[in-house]
N, C-alpha and C positions, 0 to 999 in steps of 0.2 A: 191161198186162193182155192177155191172147193174144185172139183174134178170137171163139175156141167159148167162152168163160165165159158160163157161165147170166145174168152180171149185166149184161153187154156188149152192148148193143143196137144198138152202132155198126155192126157185122159187121166191124171192123178190128180190127188190135191199137192200142190206145189208151194214153199214157201219163196218170196220173194226180197230181195234187197236190191235197193237201186235208188238213185237221185230225182228226187220231184223234179219233172220235166219243165220247170220255168221258164218263163223267155230271159231274166236276167237274174243273177244272185249280188250277193256281197252285201255292204252296209253302206249308207250315207248317211251325212251328219250335215247339220245347218246350226251352227253356234254363234250367238249377236251377245257383245260383253264389252259392258258400259262400266268406267270406274274413275273417281273423281274424288279429288281429295284437298282441303282448303286449310292452311296454316295460319294461325296469327302468333306472332309472337312479341311481346313487349317488356319492356324494366321498369318496374315501379320499386323506387327505392334499391334495396339492395337485392331484389327478388327478379327474378328473369321467369315470365312466365310464357308457358306455351299452350295455345289450345288449335285442337286439330278436329276438322269434322269431315265426314268423307260417306260416299253412296257408292255402293257395287252392285252390279246385277249380271245375272248371264242366263240369257233364256235358249232353247234349243230344241231340236227334235233329232232322234235317232231312227233312220227308219231300215229293217231289215229285209232285204228281197230275196226271193226265191222259197218261201216256206209255205207251208199248206196246212188247212183245216184238215184235222186228224179224222174224226169223226165224218164230215163231209167225204173225204175220200175213201174211207170205208163203205159208205152206202152206194157210192157211185160206182165202187167195186164191185160190191154185192149185186146192184141192178144192172151191171156191164154198159155203163156210162164211160169208164174210165179205163182204156189199156196202159199196162203197166210193162210191158214187153217190147224190147228192141230198142230204137231210138222213139223220138216223140209222134206218133200216131194218133194224139188227140188234137182235135180244133182248139184255135185259142180261145175260144168260148168254153170249152170245159176247164182249160186251164187256169184260165181267168176267175171260173166260178170257185175252185179248189183253192184259189190261193190268200192266203191271209193276208189280213190289214193289221201288220207287223211292226209298231211303233212304239215310242215312247216320247211326251213332251217332256221335257227338264226347266223347271225355273227357281233358281236362287238370289236373296236379295240379302245385304248386310249394312246397314247404317249402324253408325258410329258417332262418338262424341268424346276426346279425350283430352284432358287439362292437365297440365305439369307445372310446378315451380320449383326453382331452386334458388339456394343462396349460400352462404356463409355465416355461421352463427358461431362466435367466439372462436378462440384458440387451445389447443390444447400444446404438451412441449414438443412436438412433432410438425407441429402448422394448424391451419385455420380447420375448423369443422365443416366440411361440405352436407346441406341438408336437402333434400327431394321429396316434396310430397305430389300425389297427385289422385287422381280420379277419372272413371271411364263409364259410359256405356253404351252398350252395344244389342241390338235388334238383330237376329239370324232368322231366315226364311226359308223352307225347302218344299218345292212341290214335285212329285215323281207322277207322273200319270199316263201309265199303259195302257195299249189300246184293249179295247173289252174283250176282244179274242182273248189275249195274253194273258189278263186278268183272271178270264175264265178255266187257261189252262186246255184248251181248245187246238192250239196250234202243235204242231206232231213236232215231235221231239225235244221240241224246248217246254221249261217247267213253268210251275204258275208264277206269275210276278202281281202283286197286288201292288196298287199305291204308296205313295208317302205324303203326308201333307201335314207338316207341322211348323210352327215357330216357335221363338225362346228369347227372351230377354235376358240381358248381363248386366249387373251395376259393380263397381269395384272401387277400393280404396286401397293405396298403399302408402308408407311412409322408408325413406333409408337416410342411413346416415354413415358418414366416411369422417372414420376416429381416427387422426394420426398421433395415436400415443406416445410416443418415443420418433426421433431421425429414421431409426430403424425397423421400428413396428408399426405396423397401422392395423385396423380392426374395422369391419365394415358391417353393418346388422340392419335389418330390412325386416319387413312383413307387410304380408299383402293380403285383405280380407274380401272373398267373392262371395256375389250371391245370386245365383241362378233360380230363374223362376221354377224350373222343375226339379233340377237339382239339388237345391237347398244351399247352403252354407261353408265356406270354409275357409279356413285362417291358415296360411304359411308362413314360417320364420325362416329367415336364413343370416348366418353367421360366418364371417370369415377372417383370415388371419393371414398378413402377408409378414417375412420377417425378411431383411437385410441385412445379415452381418459385413459381409463385403460389397461393395458396389459391383462384383462381379458374379455375385451368388444369392440368390434367392430362396427361400423355402414359403408355401404357402399351403393351407387348409382352409376347408370350408364343409360347411352342414348345415343342411336345409331341408324343407318337405314340400313334395308338389303334388298335384294333382290332374285330372284330365278327366273333364265333365264330360257325360254320355253325348255322341252327336246327336243329330237328329234325326239321323237315319235309324241310330237304335233306339229313339225314344218312340219315333213315329212310323216306323213300315209297318204297312197293314200285313206284311210276308209275301216271302218267296219261296219254294222249294217245289220238291217233285213230289211222284211216287216212289215209295220204297218199302220194304219188307218189315214186320214189326211182330211182335210177340203179346199178343194182346192178353196180360195176366187173368181177366174175367170172363174170356171166355176158352182159351187155349186148353186145351184137355187131350193128351195124347192117347192116340187108340180109336179114338172117335171118331166116325167117317164125317158127323159134320162139324165138331167143336175143333177139329184138329186141324182146319184151314184155319183158324186163327191164330195157331202156334207161328206161323210163319206168313201171315197174309199181308196184303198190297195195304197202304194209306197213304194218303195224302199228307206230307210233312211240312210245315211250313215253320221258316225261321221269320218269327215276327220281332217287332220293337216292343219297348217296355218303358213305360211313364215312370215306374217305380225303381229304375235305376240309382245307383247313386255314382258319385266321381269316384274313378281309381284313385285311389293316393300313393304316394310316397316317401322313405328317408333314403338319403345319399348324404356322403362324406367322399371328401375327397382329399390325397395328400399328393403334393409335388414340390420340384425345385426347379430351378431355370439356372444355367451356367453359361457367364460368358467368356471363356477361357482368353479370347482375344479380342480386339476390338471388331465390331460390325460380324462377330460369329457367336453366335447361341444354339445351348442343347436344352430341351426339358422333358422331366419324367415325371407322369403323374400318377398315381394310384387311385383309381375312384370304384367304389361300392354300391349298388344300387337294391334296394329290395320293395317291390311293387304290392299293394294289398290290394283287393277289392277289385281285380282286372274283371272286365267284363267277358264273359263267355258263355256260348249259347248253349241251351240244356240240349240233353238228348231224349229220345223218344221212349227209352226204360226208363227213364228218372222222371218225364211228366207223366206216363202210365201209372207210375208205380206212387205216385202222390194225387191219383184224378181224383181219391176223396177227402185229399188234404189241400195243401197250397196250390194244387194245378189243377184243380176242378171246374175252372173255367177255360182251360188248354185242350180240352177234349169234347169232342164232338161225336156223337152216335146217329147211326139210323135207327128207327123205329123196330121194336123187335117185329120180326116177321113171323106168319105163320108155323115154315119149317122152322124157326126159333123154337120156337111153344111145343112142337110135336115133339123133336128129338131132346129137350130138355125133358118133357114128363115123363118118357121111354129111360131117363138115368135110373140108376141105384140111388141110395141116399146118399153114400160115400162121396160118390163122383158129384151131384148136388153141393157137397158140403164143400169140395174141394172149388167148384165154381161158385158158390155162393148164388146172390139173386141175380135172376136172369137180366143180361143186357143186350142192348143192338149191338150190330158187328161196328168197326170203329168206321168213319166217316174223315174226320180230321182232326190231327195232332199239330198245336202249335208250339214247338220247341223253342218257345223264346229266348231273352237273355236275363242274365240274373250276373252280379258279383260273386265271385265264388272263387278264382283261383289267386294264385302268389307267384310272384317270380322273384328268384335272387341272381344275382349277376355282379362280376366284379372281373375287372383286368387292367390293362394298362395304355395310357396313351404315351407316345413318343412324338419329339418333334425336331426340326434343326432347321436353321437358315444362315446363309453366307449372302453378304451384301459385298459387292463389288464396285468400287466406284472407278470412274476413269476421266480423265481429262477431257477429251473428246469423242468420246464414246457414251456417252451416258452411264446409267450405272446397270448393273445386272444383279440380280437377289435368285440365289440358288434355295429351295425349300422343299421340304417333304415334312410328311405328318404321315402318321400310323397309330391304329387301335388294334392292340391285341385283347381278347377275349380269353380269360381265363376259365369260368363258369358261366354258363348261362341256364338255371335248373329249375322248374316250374314244379306246385304241385295243385291239383286241381279242387281237389276239398281239403279242410282244416288236418287230418289225420293223416294224409296219404304223404308217403315220403318223396323231396323234393327229388324229381328227376328232369332229364333232357330230352330223352325220346318217348315217345307213346309206346303202349303196349310192356310198359315196368322197364325194357332194355336200358341198362343203367349207360350214358355215355354223356361226353361233355361238348364244351363250344368246341365248334371244327366238324360236327357233328351233325343230328339232324335241323335242318334248317338254318343252321347258325353258324358261318364263316368265321373260323377263328381270327383272321386277320383282314382288316380292313386298311389300306394305302392308297398315300397318294404322293407324287413328286413332281417339281415342274421346275421352271426356271422364266422369268420375267425380266422383262427391258423395260427401261424407261429413259426417253432422253426429248427435252422440251416439251410440246404438244404431245407427242405419240408414246405410245406403250405397247407391248406384246406381251404376252403368256402363253406358255405351253404347258399342261398339266397332265400325267399320265395317270390313272385312276386304277386300282386294283382290290381286287374282290378275291379273296382263298376258294379253296376248295371245301366244301362240305359234305357230307354223307345224307342219303337218305335212308327214310324209315326201315332198321332193318327188321321189320316182321316178316316172315316168309311166305305170309300168306297173300300178300300184294304181289301183283303181276309184273310191276318195276322189278320185284327183286326174283327172280325168274331163275336168276346165278347165283341166288343166295350161297351155296354150300362150295362154289368156286370163290364168292369175294365172301369171304365171313365177316369181316368187317363193314359189311355193305358198301352198295354202289356208291361211286362219288359223281359230285357235281363239279366237272372241272373249274379252273379258277379261270379268270379273264382279264384284259389289260384294256383300257379303252383310253385312247388319246384325245382331247379337247385342246385347241385352240381358239383365241381371240385378240382381239387389237383396239385399240379407241384412238384418235385424235379430238383434242380439245385447244385448239387453236382458233377458233369463233369465238368470241366474245359471249359468255355465259352460257354458251352449246358443246355439249359432249359429243359425238357421233361414235359407236360401239359394233363391233361384226366378228361374228365367230363362226365355229365349225365345230360339234360337238359330235364326240364320235368319228373321230376325221377317216379312217378306215374303213367304214362302214362293217363294224363285225356286229356278227350275230350275238344273244344271248345265249351261254350255255345251256347245253340241253337238261331238261330236268324229265326222265321218264315218270316220275310221281306226279306231274302234271299235266291235267288237260291243257292248258297252254301252250305245251312242248316246253316251257321256261318259268323258273322262278320269278314270281309277279315282283317279288321284294326285292329281289338284288340284279333283277335282268329286264334292260327294255329293249323291244320288238321295233322299235322306231327306227332302229340302223342312223347313218349318217345324218344332220341335218344345220343347214344354216340357219342364220339369224341377225338382222340388224334393227339397231334400235338410235333412237336420239332422245338426249335428256337436255331441258331448258331451264335455266334457273334464272328465276324473276327476283329482281332486287327494288 
């Protein structure tokens, strides 16, 4: 604020940092959801036919209170209409005029129809051959409509948020056969073909083997390919982002009073969707065993290995600007060349002009869209165990546990890069940057007649944050040479059900029984890692399901 502003009593220019004096703050959300499914089951000769149709939709509005219009507030400051000092010394009319219309309307809809047919065709030495065939069609639609002020980036401290409006249809066919080759050897083969309106076609097979040399011992293995189609948001997002520094290779000239500004200038960078994205694809296999040393007691061990290709990643500004004359020419928008640009360019030496190339205007907007480029490979072990204890009068108890131990989780951004787990080429493995090495759960369930109860403890192992010493969250880098750790967490869930009414089942439960906060993550603007933590805390739920016959 300049020294001559009527509200500035200090007599010198001052910088002010404060919250906007809005009447109320926080968020408000109103959501309406509708879901309806209908299934028809019929028996035709030896075939069981199932047809399911469904529709789901969700419409809602999220409104943010307490935000302000950035440029208008600056104008009111300059004109002496808005007093930023002390408490709120402004009229309700002034606060209302400066407040932003800050909201977004959302709408999603899904319609689908599925058909499935199963039968047995012939026999092998191990038993009858099971066959299943099916088809499905699905149509999805997503609309995300922010207020105009949000779209324009006119709301103070909030970035630009454009809309999303897109839809896509999917059709698929599949077939599966279960082949009991011997009494002790069983094979399963399957194939699925998907056709996406925008993402193209993909065909994925699966082959599995189960071998039981003893009644108490089983070996199993599976190989398959898989895919994940781009989401509607990834395809149709018009852009979201904010202003950040970026080096403009077409205008940066170190040492020149005019063009050096483009070596670290501010530009609007938007992450936008792309209709050219391909599905991510993966190859995976697993090998495992299950042993039952005594009746009602089993333990399992499985090794798994997954390789993802064509993973969807966001482009960075430097990559986009380097390809402005090539693949990303539509991703860069510039201002018209100004008179100052022409004057300073004309004064350059021939050598400096050669460095810059033809004169272009300042950067206005960079669309750092999405692209298929990265790869990930990961492997590890799954272990599980259960003990079933049956009593004569008190029902049955089941003690169970399962855990996933990740050996490696390595990624590569570009085809010729080495696989790494951390950014900045710091070599680390699972259990370090953003990837817990251990995920586990342990619980006990009880069933007696129409009643059942279950208690589960869910464990997420500790993991480390990025070890780059330039990040503020690593201010203690020298003290913690291996990087700061996000602590492990254990959450307790309990649930129960009653099915004593005809065709009706009642359920109730409490998740996060002891209302534990997610582990603090200093690298996250949210204060926690959203992949592994949930800020909702303890919550209760009830449900009822009725079976029509």
